[in-house]
C-alpha positions as CSV (number, residue, x, y, z in Angstrom):
1,M,0.1,-0.2,-0.3
2,G,2.9,2.4,0.8
3,A,5.0,4.1,-1.3
4,N,8.9,3.2,-1.7
5,C,10.2,6.2,-2.1
6,S,14.1,5.7,-0.5
7,T,15.5,6.9,-3.8
8,C,13.1,9.6,-4.4
9,S,14.7,13.5,-4.8
10,C,11.5,15.1,-4.3
11,S,11.0,17.4,-2.0
12,R,7.5,18.4,-0.9
13,E,7.0,21.2,1.7
14,R,4.1,21.2,4.1
15,K,2.5,23.9,6.5
16,G,4.8,23.6,9.6
17,G,7.5,21.9,8.5
18,I,9.9,19.5,6.7
19,A,8.5,16.9,4.4
20,L,10.0,13.0,5.3
21,S,11.5,13.6,1.5
22,S,13.6,15.9,2.2
23,L,15.0,15.2,5.3
24,S,18.3,14.7,5.3
25,E,21.2,12.9,7.4
26,E,22.5,17.2,7.6
27,H,19.0,17.9,9.0
28,I,18.8,15.1,11.5
29,K,22.8,16.5,13.1
30,E,21.5,19.7,13.6
31,Y,18.5,18.5,15.7
32,L,20.9,16.9,17.6
33,R,23.2,19.4,17.9
34,Q,20.3,21.8,18.9
35,D,18.7,19.1,21.2
36,M,22.1,18.8,23.2
37,E,21.8,23.4,23.5
38,L,25.7,23.3,22.5
39,E,26.5,27.1,21.7
40,E,29.7,26.2,21.2
41,V,30.4,23.7,18.9
42,E,33.8,21.4,19.4
43,T,34.5,17.8,17.1
44,L,37.0,15.2,19.3
45,D,37.0,11.9,17.6
46,L,36.8,9.5,20.0
47,C,36.4,5.5,20.5
48,G,36.4,6.1,16.5
49,I,33.6,8.3,16.1
50,P,33.0,12.2,16.0
51,M,31.5,13.7,19.0
52,K,30.3,17.3,20.1
53,A,31.7,19.2,23.3
54,R,32.2,22.4,25.0
55,E,33.7,23.9,27.6
56,V,32.6,23.2,31.2
57,T,33.7,23.7,34.6
58,Q,34.0,20.8,36.4
59,I,34.5,17.3,34.9
60,L,31.3,15.3,33.5
61,S,32.8,11.6,33.1
62,F,31.4,8.0,34.5
63,A,35.2,6.1,34.0
64,Y,34.3,2.4,34.0
65,P,37.1,-1.0,33.3
66,A,38.7,0.3,29.3
67,D,42.5,0.6,29.2
68,D,42.2,3.4,26.1
69,V,38.8,4.0,26.2
70,L,37.0,7.4,27.6
71,Y,33.6,7.1,27.2
72,C,29.7,9.1,28.2
73,L,31.9,12.0,27.0
74,T,29.2,15.2,26.4
75,R,29.6,19.1,26.7
76,M,33.2,18.4,27.7
77,S,36.8,20.5,27.3
78,K,39.8,19.0,26.1
79,S,41.6,20.2,29.3
80,S,38.7,18.3,31.5
81,L,39.7,15.1,28.7
82,S,43.1,15.4,29.5
83,F,42.4,15.2,33.2
84,L,40.8,12.0,33.1
85,S,43.1,10.3,30.9
86,K,45.7,10.7,33.4
87,N,43.8,10.0,36.4
88,R,41.3,7.1,35.7
89,T,43.0,4.1,37.1
90,D,41.7,5.0,40.5
91,I,38.0,5.6,39.4
92,I,38.1,2.4,37.1
93,E,39.3,0.2,40.5
94,V,36.6,2.0,42.7
95,C,34.1,0.5,39.5
96,R,35.5,-2.7,39.5
97,E,35.3,-3.5,43.4
98,S,31.9,-2.0,43.3
99,D,30.9,-4.9,40.6
100,E,30.9,-7.5,43.1
101,K,27.6,-6.2,45.4
102,I,25.1,-6.4,42.7
103,K,22.9,-9.4,43.1
104,I,19.5,-10.3,41.7
105,E,17.6,-12.3,43.3
106,E,14.0,-14.2,42.0
107,T,11.1,-13.3,44.4
108,K,8.1,-15.2,42.9
109,M,7.4,-18.1,40.1
110,V,4.1,-18.6,38.6
111,E,2.6,-21.0,36.0
112,E,-1.2,-20.2,35.3
113,H,-0.6,-20.5,31.6
114,E,-1.0,-24.3,29.9
115,A,1.4,-23.5,27.4
116,G,4.9,-21.1,26.5
117,V,5.0,-17.5,27.7
118,N,5.2,-15.3,24.4
119,Q,5.7,-11.9,25.7
120,I,5.1,-9.9,28.8
121,I,4.2,-6.5,28.6
122,H,2.5,-3.6,30.5
123,L,-1.1,-3.0,30.3
124,N,-1.0,-0.3,32.2
125,S,0.5,1.3,35.6
126,T,-1.0,-1.7,37.9
127,E,-1.7,-4.0,35.7
128,L,0.6,-6.5,33.4
129,A,-0.2,-8.4,30.5
130,T,0.8,-11.8,29.4
131,A,0.8,-13.6,26.1
132,S,0.8,-17.5,25.5
133,H,0.5,-20.4,22.9
134,D,-2.4,-21.5,25.4
135,F,-4.8,-19.8,23.4
136,T,-5.3,-16.9,26.4
137,I,-3.8,-12.9,27.7
138,K,-3.5,-12.8,31.2
139,V,-3.8,-10.4,33.1
140,W,-1.1,-9.3,36.0
141,D,-1.7,-6.9,39.2
142,K,1.9,-5.5,39.2
143,K,2.4,-5.4,43.1
144,K,0.7,-9.0,44.0
145,L,2.2,-10.8,40.7
146,K,-1.5,-12.4,41.1
147,C,-3.5,-13.1,38.0
148,N,-6.6,-10.9,37.7
149,Q,-8.1,-12.2,34.7
150,T,-8.0,-14.2,31.4
151,I,-8.8,-13.3,28.2
152,Q,-9.5,-16.3,26.0
153,S,-8.0,-16.1,22.4
154,E,-5.9,-17.6,20.1
155,T,-2.7,-18.3,19.5
156,C,-1.0,-15.3,20.4
157,N,2.2,-14.2,19.1
158,C,3.1,-10.7,20.0
159,F,0.8,-8.1,21.2
160,C,1.4,-3.9,22.1
161,T,-1.2,-1.0,24.3
162,T,-1.8,2.2,22.1
163,G,-3.7,4.8,21.7
164,F,-4.4,8.0,24.0
165,R,-3.3,6.4,27.5
166,G,-2.8,3.1,26.2
167,K,-6.0,2.5,25.7
168,Y,-5.7,-0.3,23.5
169,L,-4.6,-3.6,23.4
170,M,-3.4,-4.5,19.6
171,A,-2.4,-8.4,19.3
172,G,-1.4,-10.1,16.4
173,Y,-1.7,-13.9,15.5
174,P,-0.2,-16.3,13.2
175,N,-3.0,-16.6,10.6
176,G,-2.3,-13.1,9.8
177,D,-4.8,-11.2,12.1
178,I,-4.7,-8.4,14.0
179,F,-7.8,-8.3,17.0
180,V,-8.2,-5.4,19.5
181,Y,-9.0,-5.5,23.3
182,S,-9.8,-2.0,25.4
183,S,-7.0,-2.1,27.4
184,R,-9.4,-1.2,30.6
185,K,-12.6,-3.3,30.0
186,K,-10.4,-6.4,28.3
187,T,-12.8,-6.9,26.0
188,K,-12.4,-7.1,22.3
189,I,-14.0,-4.8,20.3
190,G,-12.2,-5.0,16.7
191,T,-10.6,-7.2,14.2
192,V,-8.9,-6.8,11.5
193,N,-9.2,-10.0,9.5
194,S,-5.8,-10.9,6.9
195,A,-3.8,-7.5,7.9
196,H,-0.9,-9.3,7.4
197,N,-0.6,-12.5,5.0
198,H,2.3,-14.2,7.6
199,L,2.5,-14.9,10.8
200,I,3.0,-11.6,12.6
201,R,6.2,-11.8,14.5
202,N,6.3,-8.2,16.2
203,M,4.2,-5.2,17.1
204,F,5.0,-2.3,19.0
205,S,3.4,1.8,19.7
206,L,4.7,4.6,18.0
207,T,6.1,6.8,20.8
208,R,6.9,9.4,19.1
209,L,3.8,9.9,17.2
210,M,2.4,9.9,20.7
211,H,0.8,6.5,19.9
212,S,-1.2,7.3,18.0
213,Y,0.1,4.8,15.4
214,F,1.6,1.0,15.7
215,C,3.8,-1.0,14.2
216,S,2.9,-4.8,12.7
217,I,5.6,-6.7,11.5
218,D,5.7,-10.2,9.8
219,V,7.9,-13.1,9.0
220,C,8.3,-11.9,5.6
221,G,9.3,-9.0,5.6
222,I,6.4,-6.8,5.6
223,I,6.1,-3.9,7.8
224,K,2.6,-2.2,8.3
225,V,2.1,1.0,10.2
226,W,-1.8,1.7,11.4
227,Q,-4.0,4.2,12.9
228,S,-4.7,3.7,16.6
229,L,-8.1,2.7,16.5
230,P,-10.8,0.1,17.8
231,Q,-10.7,-0.5,13.9
232,P,-7.0,0.3,13.1
233,K,-7.0,1.7,9.8
234,E,-3.3,0.6,7.3
235,C,-1.9,3.9,7.0
236,M,1.3,2.5,4.9
237,E,3.3,-0.7,3.9
238,I,6.8,-1.3,3.6
239,N,8.1,-4.6,1.7
240,L,12.1,-5.0,2.2
241,D,12.1,-7.9,0.8
242,S,13.8,-10.5,3.6
243,G,13.0,-12.6,6.4
244,I,13.0,-10.5,9.5
245,A,14.7,-11.6,12.7
246,Y,12.8,-12.4,16.0
247,N,12.9,-9.5,18.4
248,C,14.2,-7.3,15.9
249,T,12.4,-4.6,14.6
250,I,11.7,-1.4,17.1
251,E,11.3,1.9,17.3
252,L,14.1,4.6,17.6
253,T,13.4,7.0,20.0
254,S,16.3,9.5,19.9
255,L,17.3,9.7,15.7
256,L,14.8,12.9,16.0
257,P,15.0,14.6,19.6
258,P,11.4,15.9,20.7
259,D,10.7,18.5,18.2
260,K,10.5,21.8,20.0
261,T,10.7,23.9,16.8
262,G,7.9,22.5,15.4
263,L,9.4,21.1,12.2
264,L,9.2,17.3,12.4
265,P,5.1,16.7,13.6
266,E,4.8,13.4,12.4
267,I,8.1,11.5,11.8
268,G,8.9,8.2,13.2
269,A,12.1,6.0,12.4
270,I,12.4,2.3,12.9
271,A,15.0,-0.2,13.3
272,C,14.3,-3.5,11.2
273,A,17.1,-6.5,11.7
274,L,16.8,-9.4,8.5
275,K,18.0,-12.3,8.0
276,S,20.5,-11.3,5.2
277,L,22.7,-9.7,7.6
278,V,21.9,-5.8,7.0
279,I,19.6,-3.4,9.6
280,H,17.7,-1.2,7.9
281,I,17.2,2.9,9.7
282,I,14.0,3.5,8.3
283,L,12.3,7.1,8.4
284,I,8.1,7.4,8.5
285,D,5.6,9.7,7.8
286,P,2.1,7.6,8.5
287,T,0.7,11.2,7.6
288,E,1.8,11.2,3.8
289,N,1.9,7.6,3.3
290,F,5.8,8.1,3.1
291,Y,8.9,6.8,4.2
292,K,12.8,6.1,3.7
293,I,15.7,4.0,4.4
294,Y,18.5,7.0,6.0
295,K,21.1,4.1,7.3
296,T,21.4,0.5,6.6
297,L,24.3,-1.2,8.7
298,E,25.9,-4.4,7.7
299,I,26.3,-6.4,10.7
300,S,28.7,-9.6,11.0
301,Q,26.8,-12.5,12.3
302,K,22.6,-13.5,12.2
303,P,20.9,-11.6,14.4
304,S,19.0,-12.5,17.4
305,S,17.4,-9.9,19.1
306,M,17.7,-5.9,19.3
307,V,17.3,-2.7,21.4
308,E,17.8,1.1,21.7
309,L,20.2,2.0,23.4
310,N,21.7,5.9,25.2
311,G,23.4,8.3,23.0
312,G,21.8,7.8,19.6
313,L,23.2,4.0,19.7
314,L,21.7,0.6,19.0
315,G,22.8,-3.0,20.5
316,V,22.4,-5.9,18.2
317,G,22.8,-9.9,19.2
318,V,24.6,-12.2,17.2
319,G,24.9,-15.1,17.0
320,S,23.2,-18.2,15.9
321,L,21.6,-21.5,18.2
322,Q,24.8,-23.6,20.6
323,S,27.1,-20.7,19.5
324,P,28.4,-18.3,21.7
325,S,27.0,-14.9,21.0
326,K,27.7,-11.3,20.7
327,I,26.8,-7.8,21.3
328,E,27.9,-5.5,18.6
329,L,27.3,-1.5,19.0
330,W,26.2,1.1,16.7
331,S,26.1,4.7,15.7
332,Y,22.9,4.5,14.1
333,V,23.1,8.8,13.3
334,Y,26.1,7.8,11.3
335,G,26.4,3.9,10.6
336,T,29.2,3.0,12.4
337,K,30.1,0.3,14.1
338,I,31.8,1.7,17.3
339,G,32.0,-1.9,19.9
340,V,31.7,-5.5,19.9
341,I,31.7,-7.6,23.5
342,N,31.1,-10.8,24.0
343,A,27.3,-11.7,25.9
344,H,26.1,-15.3,26.4
345,D,27.1,-18.7,25.5
346,D,24.8,-19.5,23.3
347,M,22.1,-17.2,21.0
348,I,20.9,-14.2,22.6
349,D,17.0,-14.2,23.0
350,S,15.7,-10.8,24.8
351,M,17.1,-7.9,25.6
352,I,15.9,-4.9,27.2
353,L,17.6,-1.0,28.7
354,L,17.5,-0.5,32.5
355,N,15.5,2.6,33.1
356,T,17.1,5.3,35.3
357,G,15.8,3.7,38.6
358,F,18.4,1.5,38.7
359,E,21.2,2.7,36.6
360,S,21.0,5.6,39.9
361,A,21.0,3.1,42.2
362,I,23.8,1.1,40.1
363,R,25.5,5.1,40.1
364,A,25.1,6.0,44.0
365,N,26.8,2.8,45.1
366,F,29.9,2.9,42.4
367,K,30.7,6.4,43.9
368,S,31.2,7.5,40.0
369,V,31.2,10.7,38.5
370,I,28.1,11.1,36.4
371,S,28.9,12.3,33.2
372,S,25.5,14.6,31.7
373,R,22.2,15.3,32.3
374,K,20.5,12.8,29.8
375,Q,24.0,10.4,30.4
376,L,24.0,10.3,26.6
377,F,26.5,7.4,26.1
378,Q,26.9,4.7,29.0
379,S,23.8,2.3,28.7
380,T,22.7,-0.4,31.6
381,L,21.5,-3.5,29.6
382,L,19.7,-6.5,31.1
383,T,20.0,-9.7,28.7
384,S,18.5,-13.6,27.9
385,G,20.6,-16.3,26.1
386,R,20.1,-19.9,25.4
387,D,22.1,-20.7,27.8
388,K,19.8,-20.4,30.3
389,K,21.7,-16.6,32.0
390,L,21.0,-13.5,32.7
391,K,23.0,-10.8,32.3
392,I,24.0,-6.9,33.1
393,F,26.0,-5.2,31.0
394,N,27.2,-1.9,31.3
395,L,27.9,-0.7,27.5
396,Y,29.4,2.2,25.9
397,P,31.1,3.8,22.8
398,G,34.5,1.2,22.1
399,S,33.3,-1.7,24.3
400,K,35.7,-4.7,22.5
401,E,35.6,-9.0,22.8
402,D,38.6,-8.9,25.0
403,E,36.7,-7.4,28.4
404,S,34.1,-8.2,29.5
405,Y,31.7,-5.5,30.6
406,C,29.1,-7.8,32.4
407,I,28.5,-6.5,35.5
408,C,26.0,-9.0,37.2
409,E,25.5,-12.6,35.8
410,F,22.5,-15.1,37.5
411,P,21.5,-18.9,36.4
412,C,17.3,-18.4,36.3
413,N,15.1,-21.5,37.1
414,H,13.5,-21.6,33.7
415,T,13.6,-25.0,31.7
416,D,13.2,-23.5,28.2
417,Y,14.7,-20.3,26.5
418,V,13.4,-16.9,27.7
419,R,10.9,-15.8,25.2
420,S,10.4,-12.2,26.5
421,I,12.0,-10.1,29.8
422,L,10.6,-7.1,30.6
423,Q,11.1,-4.6,33.5
424,T,8.6,-4.4,35.9
425,G,9.8,-1.5,38.6
426,S,13.0,0.6,39.6
427,T,14.9,-2.5,40.5
428,T,12.5,-4.9,39.5
429,F,12.3,-7.5,36.7
430,A,10.1,-10.7,35.2
431,S,11.0,-13.4,32.8
432,A,8.6,-15.1,30.9
433,S,9.5,-18.7,29.0
434,E,8.7,-21.1,27.2
435,D,8.9,-23.6,30.2
436,K,4.6,-21.7,30.4
437,S,5.9,-20.1,34.0
438,I,7.1,-16.5,34.9
439,R,9.5,-15.3,37.4
440,F,10.1,-12.7,38.9
441,Y,13.3,-10.9,40.2
442,S,15.0,-7.7,42.0
443,I,18.1,-6.3,41.9
444,G,19.7,-5.2,44.9
445,F,23.2,-5.0,46.8
446,R,25.4,-7.8,48.2
447,D,26.2,-5.6,51.2
448,G,22.5,-5.7,52.2
449,L,21.3,-2.1,50.9
450,N,18.5,-2.8,48.7
451,C,18.4,-0.1,45.3
């Protein structure tokens, strides 16, 4: 349905801003510069990518184990960088000692589904939802970790909340149908028959577009953008002509920062990793039925999962079954690979970025110096692998294979692989598995301090 305009040279202006067809890489870099509020810009070449900086009166950096890399460098002066290069050793030792304090504890296990659990999501501020092969969607109380309601459905592969305040629950099915449920009443209110011709693999709401739209992705490389309504309206279709890897299509919320000028009212961005070992960074404009492939990244191995990191970075889990996996770090603004680390002993199934609640606790206990108000380059990442382990990583530009950035490792008790992980609170998360169970965890510190 949608027009493939990735090579189009037209420049359509519209009232209130720039049409996607005229949006260039320079536009995006300029928006990033404005968002960082840089008055005097100087460019430094660190970790293989240019970073912008300006004079500041204090050192703003977070130094973690590295021999020749300084990261989280934003709004930094050259004199500050020189100081850090001479004095980072002491800070590194403090961080290394603090690593040993982190712990993960399983707090509860529930097994109310009769088949494998495909996904766990936030339904609203007080409830979680899980989708399963057992033809049900279950709703859970976040505090009591107890099932409140069971919705009879079909074999639901994936789902997401969308619309104003998440009023709709969109569910995707193997036959290509999409069912619409009321998030509040938990009742079915709409259906899109044959929304796709193949199994729907992934769905997500578009945050940048105020959740007015959502995406559905099938196994054959078809991405569709829908208006979030009780009877969803198809806005556009993107045909990538290649199979899409599982857990490998996500929204990019930082490629285009929150617009302060009104120049980009209806433009979103997504990243999609294909089995053909490429990742497309795609800009979409649902109001004009238009999209543009902004960047294409070439990865080294089969992708298995993907997550947006801080500072315009992308984390890509790569590797095959029964083989060691890695995490590749990419700058999706510049289109360059800036790091790779060893991850699990088997394929990575899920990765999520832990939000500021956990990161703040980590920094407080690590006694580290925080880099900037946005923590632009350091990311705390939770991963699950087929080796039945959960790991927490600190990642940043320049991470290398021969160094370990895993700050915590925990053997989970699932008897089959984990299909989905979700941060449920500031220092809590859950894992949903093919073994029918859902397990809940808390993250704390070994000295007794509960973050």
